[in-house]
C-alpha positions as CSV (number, residue, x, y, z in Angstrom):
1,M,54.4,108.0,50.7
2,T,54.5,107.7,46.9
3,L,56.8,105.3,45.1
4,H,58.5,108.4,43.5
5,A,59.0,109.9,47.1
6,D,60.3,106.6,48.4
7,A,62.8,106.4,45.5
8,R,64.0,109.9,46.3
9,T,64.4,109.0,50.0
10,T,66.0,105.7,49.2
11,L,68.6,107.2,46.8
12,G,69.0,110.4,48.9
13,S,70.3,108.5,51.9
14,W,72.1,105.6,50.2
15,P,75.8,105.7,50.8
16,A,77.4,105.1,47.4
17,P,80.5,102.7,47.7
18,D,82.6,104.6,45.3
19,A,82.7,107.6,43.0
20,G,81.1,106.0,40.0
21,Q,78.1,104.9,42.0
22,E,77.9,108.3,43.5
23,E,77.7,109.9,40.0
24,L,74.9,107.4,39.3
25,R,73.1,108.2,42.5
26,L,73.2,111.9,41.8
27,A,72.0,111.2,38.1
28,Y,69.1,109.1,39.4
29,L,68.0,111.9,41.8
30,D,68.3,114.5,39.0
31,H,66.2,112.3,36.7
32,L,63.5,112.1,39.5
33,S,63.6,115.9,39.9
34,T,63.2,116.4,36.2
35,Y,60.6,113.7,35.4
36,P,57.6,113.5,37.8
37,D,56.8,110.2,35.8
38,G,60.5,109.0,36.1
39,M,59.4,105.8,37.8
40,W,57.1,104.5,35.1
41,R,57.7,102.7,31.8
42,A,55.9,105.6,30.0
43,C,58.8,107.9,30.8
44,A,60.4,107.8,27.3
45,P,63.8,109.2,28.3
46,G,64.2,106.4,30.8
47,H,62.8,105.2,34.1
48,L,63.8,103.6,37.3
49,T,63.6,99.8,37.7
50,A,64.5,97.6,40.6
51,S,66.1,94.2,40.6
52,A,67.5,91.5,43.0
53,L,70.3,89.1,42.8
54,V,68.9,85.9,44.5
55,V,71.5,84.2,46.7
56,D,70.9,80.6,47.9
57,P,70.6,80.0,51.8
58,E,74.0,78.5,52.0
59,R,75.4,81.7,50.3
60,E,77.3,79.8,47.8
61,R,75.3,80.3,44.6
62,V,73.1,82.8,42.8
63,L,70.0,82.2,40.8
64,L,70.0,83.8,37.2
65,T,67.2,84.0,34.7
66,L,67.7,83.6,30.9
67,H,65.6,86.6,30.0
68,R,63.1,85.7,27.2
69,K,63.4,89.0,25.3
70,L,67.1,89.8,25.8
71,R,68.4,86.3,25.7
72,M,70.9,87.0,28.5
73,W,71.5,85.6,32.0
74,L,70.4,88.3,34.4
75,Q,69.3,88.9,37.9
76,M,65.6,89.1,38.6
77,G,64.0,92.5,38.1
78,G,61.9,94.8,36.1
79,H,59.5,97.8,36.0
80,C,57.6,99.6,38.7
81,E,53.9,98.9,39.1
82,P,51.3,101.4,40.6
83,A,50.7,99.1,43.6
84,D,54.3,99.1,44.5
85,A,55.0,101.0,47.7
86,S,58.8,101.1,47.5
87,L,61.8,100.4,45.5
88,A,62.5,97.5,47.8
89,A,59.0,96.2,47.2
90,V,59.6,96.4,43.4
91,A,62.8,94.3,43.8
92,E,61.1,91.8,46.0
93,R,58.0,91.4,43.9
94,E,60.0,91.1,40.6
95,A,62.4,88.5,42.2
96,A,59.5,86.5,43.6
97,E,57.6,86.6,40.2
98,E,60.6,85.7,38.1
99,S,62.0,83.0,40.3
100,G,58.9,81.5,41.6
101,I,60.4,81.6,45.1
102,E,58.3,82.9,48.0
103,G,59.8,84.3,51.1
104,L,62.9,86.0,49.7
105,R,64.5,88.3,52.1
106,L,66.4,91.4,50.9
107,L,69.8,92.1,52.5
108,P,69.5,94.8,55.0
109,G,71.0,98.2,54.2
110,G,69.1,99.0,51.0
111,P,70.4,98.7,47.5
112,V,73.8,97.2,46.9
113,R,74.5,99.1,43.7
114,L,73.0,101.1,40.8
115,D,73.3,100.2,37.0
116,R,72.1,102.3,34.1
117,H,71.7,100.5,30.8
118,A,69.9,100.7,27.5
119,T,67.1,98.4,26.7
120,P,64.6,98.1,23.9
121,C,62.0,100.2,25.7
122,A,64.3,103.0,27.2
123,W,67.1,103.6,29.5
124,H,66.7,101.6,32.7
125,L,68.0,103.3,35.9
126,D,68.2,100.1,37.8
127,V,68.4,100.1,41.7
128,Q,69.9,96.7,42.5
129,Y,69.3,94.7,45.7
130,A,70.3,91.3,46.8
131,A,68.0,88.7,48.4
132,V,68.5,85.4,50.2
133,A,66.2,82.5,49.3
134,P,64.6,80.5,52.3
135,R,65.8,77.1,53.0
136,G,64.1,74.4,50.9
137,A,62.6,76.9,48.4
138,G,62.1,75.7,44.9
139,E,62.3,77.9,41.8
140,R,59.7,78.1,39.0
141,I,60.2,79.5,35.6
142,S,58.0,82.6,34.7
143,E,56.7,83.7,31.4
144,E,59.6,86.2,31.2
145,S,62.2,83.5,31.4
146,L,63.5,80.9,29.2
147,A,65.4,79.1,32.0
148,L,66.5,79.5,35.6
149,R,69.7,78.2,36.9
150,W,71.8,78.3,40.1
151,Y,75.5,79.3,39.5
152,A,78.4,79.2,41.8
153,Y,79.9,82.6,42.2
154,D,83.0,81.7,40.1
155,E,80.7,80.6,37.2
156,V,78.8,83.9,36.9
157,G,81.4,85.7,34.8
158,E,81.3,82.8,32.2
159,V,77.6,83.3,31.5
160,A,76.6,86.8,32.5
161,D,77.7,90.3,31.4
162,A,79.9,92.8,33.5
163,S,76.8,94.3,35.1
164,V,75.7,91.0,36.6
165,T,79.4,90.4,37.6
166,R,79.6,93.8,39.3
167,L,76.4,93.1,41.2
168,L,77.7,89.8,42.4
169,E,80.9,91.5,43.7
170,R,79.0,94.1,45.5
171,T,76.6,91.5,47.0
172,L,79.5,89.4,48.3
173,A,81.0,92.6,49.8
174,V,77.9,93.2,51.9
175,L,77.0,89.6,52.7
C-alpha cells in the first residue's frame, strides 16, 4: 500500500470527535483526491504532515520542542518521506528524530485530531497522534530544535499556541 493510499484509508475510517474535525477530515480526503502528490512537500497548495504529542510514561507531562525555524513550542512532527509506509510511521519517525527518544508507542486508535495551518513552505494538513515515551528514556535535541522541555499539562497553555493546547485536550480525552 502506498503512503497516499494509507492516508486515504486512515482518514476514511477515522471517527472525527466533532463537526469541526469532520469538516477537516473531509477536506483532507478531498485534497488527496485532487492532488496525487498531496503527501509531499512539493505539492505547493499544501500537503499532509504527521505529528505526535509525546507523553511521559507517568502520563503527567508532555515533551515540546522549541522549533528552530518557527521559534514556537510545538509537538514533534513534520513532512512525509518516500520510505514512510503510513501516516502513523511518519508520526513515529518524526517524534523519534526530534525528541531523540527511541521506543515511542503511539496511542491505539489512530490519530487524535487534525490541524490545518499555514507554514512558510505551504499549508500543512497535519494528522496528529499521541505517543507515550518508554520508562527511563532520555530526550536529545535534534537539528530542528532549539530546545526540548517537559511541561506539566497545566503549563502547556502558557508556552504553546491554541493548536498544541487542543492537541493536548484531545490526547487527555483518549488517554
